[in-house]
Every structure is written in structure tokens, then in C-alpha cells.
N, C-alpha and C positions, 0 to 999 in steps of 0.2 A: 893582391892577396888571393890565393887560390880559393875557388868555390868549394864549400864543404859539401860532401856527398851525403845523401840521406842514408840512415843505417840500413844495411842489407838484412832485413828481417826474415826473408824467405827460408834461408838455411836454418835459422834459429827456430822458426815455427816447425819445420820438418823434424829437427832434432828433438825438440820438446814433445811434439806429437808422438814420435816413436818411443820416447821415454815413458809416456803415459799409456803406451800400448794401444793407440787409436789408429784406425784406418782413416783415409781421407774422407770416406763416406760417413764414418762415425763423428768425426770432427765437424763435418758439414752440418749434420743434424743438431749438434750441440751449439753451434755458433750462428747458424743461419746464413752462412756464406756458401755458395755453390761449390760442389766438388771440383768442377773445372777451374773456377777462380782460385781455389786453394792450391790446386796443382800448378797453375801459372805463377802464383805468388812464391811457392816453395822452390820453383826452378828459376826465380828471379826474372821471369819473362815480363812481369808487370810490376809497377810500383803501386802498392795498395794505398787507399786513402786512410787517414787517421781513424775514421769511423769503422772501416773494415778491420783494421788492426785491433781496435777496442773489442769488436765482436769476437775476433779470434782469441784474444787474451781472455775474455770472459768464458768462452767455450773450453779453454784450457785451465780455467780457474786460477789465472795469474793476474797480477797487477800489470797494468799497461807498461810501466817502465821496466818491469822485470822481463817482459817479452822483448822489449827493445834492447836490453842489456844482455839478453840471452841466458839468463839464469833465474831460477826460481828463488823466491825469498824464503828464508828459513821459517819453519812452522812457528807460529806465535809472534810473527813480526808485528810491530806497532806502527800505526800511521797517525801521527799527531798533527793537529791543527791548533796552534796557539791562538788565543783570542786576539793578540796583537797582529797576527799574520793573516787573519780571516779577511776575505773580500766582503765588503759591505755594500749592498745595493740599496740606494735611497729611492723610494717609490712614492706614489700618491702625493706629489708636491712636497716631499720631504717629511711626511707624517708617518711613513712606514719604512722600517729599516730591516733588511734581511741580511744576516751574517751567514755566509756560505761555509758550511762545515765539511761537506763531502768533497773528496778528491775529484778533479776534473775527469779522470778516467772512468768514473762511475756514472757519468751524465746520462747514459742510455738506460741505466737500471734504476737508480734512485738518486734523489737529491735530499740533503739534510740542511736545515737552517735553524738559526735562532731568530725568531720574529719579534720585533719591538714595534709597538704601535702607540701613537699619541692618543689621548682620549678622543673618541669620536671618529678616529681614522677608519677608513674602509679600504680593503685590498680586494678589488674585483679581478677575477681571473676568467679567461676564456677556457673552453674545454681543452684538456690535454688529449693525448692519443687514447684510442679505445681501450677500456679496461684499467686505466690509471686510477689510483687511489691516493688520498692524502690522509696522514695520521697526524693529529694535532693534540698536543698536551699543553694545557695552560700552566704556566709557572707563576705568573702574577697577574692580578686584575681579572677582568671579565671579558669574554669574547662571545660574539654571536656568529655561528657558522651556518651558512646557507649553501645547499647543494641541490640544484634544480628547484623542486617545490618544497624541499624539506629544510627545516631550520631548527637549531638548538642553541640554547644559552649555556655557557660553560664558565665555571669558576676555577680557582686554583686546584691543581692536581686532577681536574677532569680531563678525560681523553675521549676523542671522537675519531672514528674512521669514516670517511665519506667518499663517494664517487667524485673523481676529478675529471671525468670525461663528459661532464655537463657544465654549464656556467656555474661558477661557485664564488663565494665571497666570505671574507672574514672581517668582522667589525668590532672595534674596541667599544664596549658599552659601559656606561657609568661615567663618573667624573675623573677616573684615574687612568694613567697609561696601562698598557698590558704587555706581557711578555710570554712567549710560548715556544715550544720546540715543534718544528714542522718537518715532516718527512713526506716526500712525493715519491711514490713507487709506480714505475711504468711497467705494464704487462709486456712480456717479451713475446714477439711473434714466433711462429714455428713451433709452438707447443712448449717452449721453455717458460719457466716461472722465474 
């Protein structure tokens, strides 16, 4: 069976960049990939890593797969994650469950989860990259959120934003399980938000 060749994204990047009216330097500033690397990618001199293609797609305001397919998605496109299709991560000896809602191509920008915790369960997290934040909205039950030296108790429909670049934790308090929506937002380097 012949080996499948990776998609030639260089010419697609160049074409879409020109459609957007961007110079190599402007795209470099938007995506955090050097101008010389962009030039090599566009001329197919190098094969970019997946992480580099994600950065370029983000700089062009495109979905990752749209860049690979060489076409922009129509305005108003929907990206659906069905509950039955979501990846579920079981943590803390099975007492914490994270259902992944965000698409893989968003991994460098933000992550979205539905968090389910058994009563008394604790989710301890090490610091994320500098400037990272978490946004947590309680849907059911009660949670205690600690970030660094700060701590807050939350009930249903309470929302908290906290630094995630310090040690932080979420604990299900009380005698009932808890459920929440959790978003992790990573600060982009190179001046982008």
C-alpha cells in the first residue's frame, strides 16, 4: 500500500494569506511564527509541525481543518460536540470526570469542559502557562475553588474567574456531587490575546 503524503499546506497558507491581504510580516505578528519560517512553509521547503499549523490557522482566523482543506468555512458555521461523542477524562481515582467540549485545534487557546465531581472529590492542578485563567460556573452542587492563597465557596449559578498560573484546586463540598462548566484560557505570547 503506498504511503500517504501529508497535505501540502504551504501553497494553501500563501493563497489564504493573500486573500486576507496580509504580508508575511503581518501574518508572523498575528500567529507568532517567524517570517522566515512562514516563507519556508509557503514554498514547501519545510514540513511544519501540527502546532505550527495551528498557530498559523489561528493567525488567519481559520479552523485548523479549514486550513488543511484549503478553504474557509462559511460565516456562521457550527461546530457541534454531541454528549455521546465527547471525550471523558476520569481523574482523581475516578471521582472527577471531565467531558471535553472544545475542538482539538483550540488546544493552544482555550479548553472547555463539563466537570462532574463526586461529593468530597478534589481536582488539584499544577500551574498552567503564565497568564492563564480559568472560568468556572457551578451548575449543580457546591464547589470550593482555591487559587494560590485565595479561596471561594460557590453554589449553583455562581461564577468565578481565577488565575491558573499558580497551583489551584476545585473541591466538591457538602454531601452531594457537583457539576460545573469549566473553561481554561491560555494567554497568547507575542502580544495576542
